C-alpha positions as CSV (number, residue, x, y, z in Angstrom):
1,M,91.2,134.9,112.3
2,E,90.3,132.8,109.2
3,I,89.4,129.2,109.8
4,I,91.2,126.6,107.6
5,L,90.1,123.0,107.5
6,S,91.7,120.0,105.8
7,G,91.3,116.2,106.1
8,I,93.1,113.2,105.0
9,R,91.7,109.7,104.5
10,S,92.8,107.1,107.0
11,T,93.7,104.3,104.6
12,G,97.4,104.0,105.0
13,Q,100.6,105.8,105.5
14,L,101.6,109.3,104.4
15,H,104.1,109.7,101.6
16,L,106.3,112.4,100.1
17,G,103.4,113.5,97.9
18,N,101.3,114.2,101.0
19,Y,104.1,116.0,102.6
20,F,105.0,118.4,99.8
21,G,101.5,118.6,98.6
22,A,100.1,119.9,101.9
23,I,101.6,118.9,105.2
24,R,104.6,121.1,105.2
25,N,102.3,124.0,104.4
26,F,100.0,123.0,107.2
27,V,102.9,123.3,109.6
28,K,103.3,126.9,108.6
29,L,99.6,127.7,108.6
30,Q,99.0,126.5,112.1
31,H,101.0,129.5,113.3
32,T,99.0,132.1,111.3
33,H,95.4,130.7,111.1
34,N,92.8,128.9,113.2
35,C,93.4,125.4,111.7
36,Y,91.4,122.2,111.9
37,F,93.1,119.0,110.6
38,F,91.2,115.8,110.8
39,I,91.6,112.1,109.8
40,A,88.7,111.1,107.7
41,D,87.9,107.6,108.9
42,Y,84.2,107.9,108.0
43,H,85.1,108.8,104.4
44,S,87.3,105.7,104.1
45,L,84.2,103.5,104.5
46,T,82.8,104.6,101.1
47,T,85.4,102.5,99.2
48,H,86.5,100.2,102.0
49,P,83.3,99.2,103.8
50,T,85.1,96.5,105.9
51,P,88.6,98.0,106.3
52,E,91.3,96.0,107.8
53,N,93.0,97.5,110.9
54,L,91.0,100.7,110.7
55,Q,92.1,101.9,114.1
56,A,95.8,101.1,113.4
57,N,95.6,103.0,110.2
58,V,94.0,106.0,111.9
59,T,96.6,106.0,114.6
60,Q,99.5,105.7,112.1
61,V,98.2,108.8,110.2
62,L,97.9,110.7,113.4
63,V,101.5,109.7,114.4
64,E,102.8,110.8,111.0
65,Y,100.9,114.1,111.2
66,L,102.6,114.8,114.5
67,A,106.0,113.6,113.3
68,S,105.8,116.0,110.3
69,G,105.4,119.0,112.6
70,L,101.7,119.5,113.3
71,D,101.3,120.8,116.9
72,P,98.1,119.9,118.8
73,E,98.6,123.1,120.9
74,K,98.7,125.2,117.8
75,A,96.0,123.5,115.7
76,T,93.0,121.3,116.3
77,I,94.0,117.8,115.2
78,Y,91.3,115.2,115.5
79,I,89.8,112.0,114.3
80,Q,86.5,112.4,112.3
81,S,84.6,109.6,114.1
82,D,85.5,111.2,117.5
83,V,83.1,114.1,116.6
84,P,79.6,112.6,116.2
85,E,78.1,116.0,115.5
86,V,79.4,115.7,111.9
87,C,76.9,112.9,111.4
88,E,74.0,115.0,112.5
89,L,75.0,117.9,110.3
90,Y,75.5,115.4,107.5
91,L,71.9,114.2,108.0
92,L,70.5,117.7,108.0
93,L,72.4,118.8,104.9
94,T,71.3,115.6,103.1
95,M,67.7,116.5,103.5
96,N,68.3,119.4,101.2
97,A,70.7,117.8,98.8
98,Y,69.2,116.6,95.5
99,V,69.8,113.2,94.0
100,G,70.3,114.7,90.5
101,E,73.1,117.0,91.6
102,L,74.8,114.2,93.5
103,E,74.6,111.8,90.6
104,R,76.2,114.4,88.3
105,C,79.3,114.6,90.5
106,T,82.4,113.6,88.5
107,S,84.0,111.7,91.3
108,F,80.8,109.6,91.8
109,K,80.8,108.7,88.2
110,E,84.5,107.7,88.4
111,K,84.0,105.6,91.5
112,I,81.1,103.6,90.1
113,R,83.2,102.9,87.0
114,K,86.0,101.6,89.1
115,Q,83.9,99.7,91.7
116,P,80.6,98.7,90.1
117,N,80.0,96.1,92.7
118,N,80.1,98.6,95.6
119,V,77.9,101.6,94.5
120,N,76.7,102.5,98.0
121,S,74.8,105.5,99.2
122,G,77.9,106.7,101.0
123,L,79.6,107.2,97.6
124,L,76.6,109.2,96.3
125,T,76.4,111.4,99.4
126,Y,80.2,111.8,99.8
127,P,80.1,115.5,98.9
128,V,77.5,116.1,101.6
129,L,79.7,114.5,104.3
130,M,82.6,116.6,103.1
131,A,80.4,119.7,103.3
132,A,79.5,118.7,106.8
133,D,83.1,118.4,107.8
134,I,83.8,121.9,106.4
135,L,80.6,123.7,107.6
136,L,80.7,122.1,111.1
137,H,83.5,124.5,112.0
138,K,82.3,127.2,109.7
139,A,85.6,127.0,107.8
140,H,86.5,129.9,105.5
141,K,89.1,128.2,103.4
142,V,89.9,124.6,102.5
143,P,93.1,123.3,100.8
144,V,91.9,121.0,98.0
145,G,93.4,119.3,95.0
146,K,91.9,119.4,91.5
147,D,89.9,116.2,92.2
148,Q,88.1,117.8,95.2
149,E,87.3,121.2,93.6
150,Q,83.8,120.1,92.6
151,H,83.1,118.8,96.1
152,L,84.1,122.2,97.5
153,E,81.8,123.9,95.0
154,M,79.0,121.6,96.3
155,A,79.8,122.6,99.9
156,R,79.3,126.2,98.9
157,T,76.0,125.2,97.3
158,F,74.8,123.4,100.4
159,A,75.8,126.3,102.6
160,G,74.1,128.9,100.4
161,R,71.0,126.7,100.2
162,F,70.8,126.4,104.0
163,N,71.1,130.1,104.4
164,R,68.4,130.8,101.8
165,L,66.0,128.2,103.2
166,Y,66.2,129.5,106.7
167,N,66.6,133.2,105.8
168,N,70.0,133.8,107.5
169,D,73.7,134.1,106.8
170,Y,74.8,131.4,109.2
171,F,77.3,129.5,107.1
172,P,80.2,131.2,105.3
173,S,80.9,130.2,101.7
174,P,84.1,128.2,101.9
175,K,86.8,128.9,99.3
176,A,89.7,127.0,98.1
177,F,93.0,127.8,99.8
178,N,95.7,128.2,97.2
179,F,99.3,127.4,98.3
180,G,100.6,129.0,95.1
181,D,104.3,128.3,94.5
182,A,104.5,126.6,97.8
183,L,102.5,123.6,96.4
184,V,104.8,121.0,95.0
185,K,103.4,118.0,93.1
186,I,105.5,114.8,93.6
187,P,105.3,112.3,90.8
188,G,105.3,108.5,91.1
189,L,108.1,106.0,90.7
190,D,106.2,104.0,88.1
191,G,106.3,106.7,85.5
192,S,102.9,108.2,86.4
193,T,102.4,111.9,87.2
194,K,101.2,111.3,90.8
195,M,102.6,109.6,93.8
196,G,100.0,107.7,95.7
197,K,99.0,104.5,97.4
198,S,96.2,103.9,94.9
199,E,98.8,103.3,92.2
200,G,100.6,100.7,94.4
201,D,103.0,100.7,97.3
202,A,106.0,100.5,95.0
203,N,104.9,103.9,93.5
204,A,105.1,105.8,96.7
205,I,107.9,106.7,99.2
206,Y,106.3,106.7,102.6
207,L,107.5,109.0,105.4
208,A,108.1,105.9,107.6
209,D,110.1,103.9,105.0
210,S,113.5,102.6,106.0
211,E,116.7,103.4,104.2
212,K,116.7,99.9,102.7
213,T,113.1,100.2,101.5
214,I,113.7,103.6,99.9
215,H,116.8,102.3,98.1
216,K,114.9,99.3,96.8
217,K,111.9,101.3,95.6
218,I,114.0,103.9,93.8
219,M,116.3,101.4,92.2
220,R,113.2,99.8,90.7
221,A,111.8,103.1,89.4
222,V,110.8,103.1,85.7
223,T,113.5,104.5,83.3
224,D,114.3,104.2,79.6
225,S,117.4,103.2,77.7
226,G,118.8,106.7,78.0
227,P,119.0,109.8,75.7
228,E,120.1,109.2,72.2
229,K,121.0,112.8,71.3
230,P,122.1,115.9,73.2
231,N,119.4,117.9,75.0
232,Q,116.8,115.3,74.2
233,E,113.4,115.9,75.8
234,K,113.0,113.6,78.9
235,A,110.4,110.9,79.0
236,Q,107.8,111.2,81.8
237,A,109.4,108.5,83.9
238,I,112.8,110.2,83.7
239,Q,111.4,113.7,84.4
240,N,109.8,112.2,87.5
241,L,113.2,111.3,88.9
242,F,114.5,114.7,88.2
243,D,111.4,116.3,89.8
244,I,111.8,114.3,93.0
245,M,115.5,115.2,93.0
246,T,114.6,118.9,92.8
247,V,113.0,118.8,96.2
248,V,115.4,116.6,98.1
249,S,118.9,117.1,96.5
250,D,121.3,120.1,96.5
251,K,121.7,122.3,93.4
252,Q,125.1,120.9,92.6
253,T,123.8,117.3,92.5
254,I,120.9,118.3,90.3
255,A,123.1,120.2,87.9
256,F,125.5,117.3,87.6
257,F,122.8,114.9,86.5
258,E,121.1,117.5,84.3
259,E,124.4,118.0,82.5
260,A,125.0,114.3,82.2
261,Y,121.6,113.8,80.7
262,S,122.1,116.6,78.2
263,K,125.4,115.1,77.1
264,C,124.0,111.6,76.9
265,T,126.5,110.3,79.5
266,I,124.0,109.8,82.3
267,R,124.0,106.5,84.2
268,Y,120.5,106.0,85.7
269,G,121.9,103.5,88.3
270,D,124.2,106.2,89.7
271,M,121.4,108.8,89.6
272,K,119.0,106.4,91.5
273,K,121.6,105.6,94.1
274,Q,122.1,109.3,94.8
275,L,118.4,110.0,94.8
276,A,117.8,107.2,97.3
277,A,120.5,108.6,99.6
278,D,119.1,112.1,99.3
279,V,115.5,111.0,99.9
280,Y,116.4,109.1,103.0
281,K,118.5,112.0,104.4
282,F,115.4,114.2,103.9
283,I,112.9,112.0,105.6
284,E,115.2,110.5,108.2
285,P,114.3,113.0,110.9
286,I,110.6,112.5,110.3
287,G,111.0,108.7,110.2
288,N,112.9,108.8,113.5
289,R,110.1,110.8,115.1
290,I,107.5,108.4,113.8
291,R,109.3,105.5,115.4
292,E,109.6,107.4,118.6
293,L,105.9,108.3,118.7
294,N,104.9,104.7,117.9
295,Q,106.5,103.8,121.2
296,K,104.2,106.2,123.1
297,P,100.6,104.9,122.6
298,E,99.4,106.7,125.7
299,F,100.6,110.0,124.4
300,I,98.9,109.5,121.1
301,R,95.7,108.7,122.8
302,E,96.0,111.9,124.8
303,V,96.6,113.9,121.6
304,A,93.5,112.3,120.0
305,D,91.3,112.9,123.1
306,Y,92.6,116.5,123.3
307,G,91.8,117.1,119.6
308,A,88.4,115.6,120.0
309,E,87.6,117.9,122.9
310,K,88.6,121.0,121.0
311,A,86.8,119.9,117.8
312,R,83.6,119.0,119.7
313,K,83.5,122.3,121.4
314,S,83.3,124.0,118.0
315,A,81.0,121.3,116.7
316,R,78.5,121.4,119.6
317,K,78.1,125.1,119.2
318,T,77.4,124.8,115.5
319,I,74.9,122.0,115.9
320,S,73.1,123.8,118.7
321,E,72.8,126.9,116.5
322,V,71.7,124.9,113.4
323,R,69.0,123.1,115.4
324,E,67.7,126.4,116.7
325,I,67.6,127.9,113.2
326,I,65.8,124.9,111.8
327,G,63.3,124.8,114.7
328,F,64.4,121.7,116.6
329,R,64.5,121.7,120.4
330,T,68.1,122.6,121.3
331,V,70.1,120.2,123.5
């Protein structure tokens, strides 16, 4: 059975973009593939070296994974820092990663532009740690966004380089997993094309948001003065609202507002109120489950321990075999 691995950073809550972009598909994949889903708390230190409430953030993401439908009995769900073997593989891969190729990484260039006062070596070697995450479980496929494609290509480079250096075919060459039409991109409420925490809390609708919070965020969403002529092309901010409505509202509702827009009779206030109600109706079951799980800290600890045990079984096997291939004493 093919092994699929995916991680999510631990800096904050999951939002609708996360859910439609990946999580709902992960819920399906856990029944058909050998899946590893991890919370990347080590990765978060590259841009947040002294994070506030790191453990609380990690726990919250784990809770929201579970509330969204991931099953620790069906998939291996773990916290990155609970599997120390990833650090050893990261070190070993770094020995054969070249500074020049790491400096040419697009995301590294972008990060040093955005945070010139925190250009740490973790940023430079981020692709190596990501490769270690993937290769530790000898994953065949990795669901990645466009911003991570170069990192996956580098993981293939490191896997191939290890195999050539030690004259073996130990690591598979991981490929991108494409969800195809099942992948839905959720835009932001600020008129941007991406929903995400990095653009600000007001831009994202979180799975744990209350009805009041959702209503407040959507009512403040960016709009314009309205169409001035029939069938006018929508501005990006308006298209965003319709795109979100497409995934949470029924066809009749969408058709009603599409027609109102095309006839220049649309009232954005009414549309936002309807959208807020439909968004809350959609995420209410997940939100209720989140609140329920937040009252069960012992259960969450058990899930984390169980996931760590499963992940470390795979990780220890890989590290033992890699050490033997390189020539170290096996432990």
